[in-house]
Steps between C-alpha positions, in 0.01 A plus 500: 500500500703378797754243394452164669870451580855629451722203408842644598387612840310180566797269446688668784188506716426132440851391603498722808159379615595134456815550708305671777234230492763228533657671800161566660390137456827378653451725800151365554617141470796545736293652779150362532483626860501874441670725753460881511845541344423259218163664441676834452734333252210346308320836492811665359535229235133538406552876461799427274284272285228763462766756399630255241148467359474871416627460139243224442199701620612845381314508168171348621505715815456807281165353393381432856290728721360493852120474510349671804161537666483807727879522453552153647668260260274202427691358203752570228397562140657413166486760223359326190408791273465879475369617839392139564594279796417140589463418870326262744125559492403361841735746669399820320127417507486570873452871431502634144436862604853570618717312253839642401836389365848602602787468253859414578578871467259573785226656283141456627234454232122440531375167366168344404409136428385465139461122476541167674619152406317321784631149434856628537418744785651780294381859458581741220547850638538822307753747641476846347840662451700176527776550246697178533554236234333161559695188589567238235370153587772275364342157558567215740601224257856483638390448860576170668451372853776671697522805273579809706239779511480849649211733571547864402398815682486862376817622673725273292549241774380140520195442721551125518692206359450128464499212256241328283356207694210397270464573130184665357177322599134569559361547851138475387312212656327430168842451336593218740400144418236349731413130507207528740577255779558536873789276604531298819814650655537212748511227234845335497488378141590377255306752296263777609170415666204706378291609799250713307426592138385859442182546300525641149872425461693294249551230761125458549423504126760228437357270765753527784341419835577529869723212621670468158880497523682706233816317395626686192438831321632544144700180548676624813451322830368710787541402864355762731315829473819704456607305191154529344476875576848564359419310181173690452682833534687416178177445305249744352123539525331334202778244466388137475699252706502124542446385859552144620325415823396205716141430598494209738714223347462634145726754324346730240607787272294806410553831320426815700472855369649730763315813602608832649569507869223672700611790714531420869269697732671809635594536862376839629752774424564591867586140584717468188699807600549362851648183348724698265626737768594221741849497350536878502460532122258717303345364181299655218124485548447389138760233431343220294282431199753638248509335158879511465767572760867431563570410861806636680639477853541879494389650833320828445234706678143499363540870411800412277269333247452669165870557431695355206709187559829471313767236453870568556531630145241768578232350276146553627360146536176581681311697763473406869134436581480334845690400811331165559710322762810513715721417201243536224455805277300487177610683185285545189739424210566755227318298234180504709536876565535568127189293431303693760607838368386397152147449636247750629480534881167498684356825639609546863145571621390147412778345710482710813249277675726193500851642499727363765227332702494141615186296450282460810510165678251239390184453702477132582215282615565244777618161374361178640835320524747701713793291376409572138476869587847485652638327192354770275652775716839329480472477121414869478796588720727277290387680181557836666851405612577378147402846370713675763807276481491381140845525349685543834617134522 
């Protein structure tokens, strides 16, 4: 088995990296208006940092391979067992007839997908003749916001670096608490004015009505849609909460059982990509819906997904699964990977129809009130932007 880290080497590497990071941060702070000369200096310092990361990624790099379709790299892969590699399903599913892996030693080996974990967008591929020990997933319990992370690649170098920005959380809509009200964004307060109550939600079942003003949730005052949304993000579906609200001149209190947040309608994939590419960045096609991810500001390419992620001690803390935003990369933590590997993957044939594809846009019927239609569109866009930008604040 590949050892997760080498303590003596890592102590030197950790100190060196921290020194380089301090110098690099100072350089960025001292010269916000970059000149060509300063850009060269920053590039040199970045190269120094990546060289200093070599001891940290060395062990896990030995358990990393390139995954290629028609000899074009579409992802990295993490060796998890004898002749067994874990990689990003939506990338390799584009063409399963020409799948191969390339080791750090430059050896080309044919590969075939043997199973899929669709909820994690991970594929299990069998690589005949791959004689490399698997990586050891050490766990992520020591991670904290700000913990330094590096992405490995097969040649023993780091493919990316960054810090933990958000601790493990679910990205599934059904795992996010949903009250079931549309808020009036123009209401100045105090409280939050309910513009509409969605049918079949906890809000409707508890008796909340349009024109009610929500004053408190779980004993905490709310004044504006942002405060209410932020508070709900800390709660769970199925949780019962006390809500104090005003109806006319009377204040009342009710108990509401929160539901799971419904998924926002998808914008067509072509339009989504146009929005994403406006800033010159490329993002993973499948980048949400994961049950547990660590978020990092690591900037990687979509084809870098599938590689192990290590801390500065060289411990494998997870697997990179998606580039989701300008400064947002998602990592499936080691504990979740171990849980997946202990379960049986689905046959790849069953998943091929849906892999990596965005849902088609909804077909809508004309609405009688054009202003109501506009409000609904704005709400849909707001939900979409929350999905795209969540965690970047």
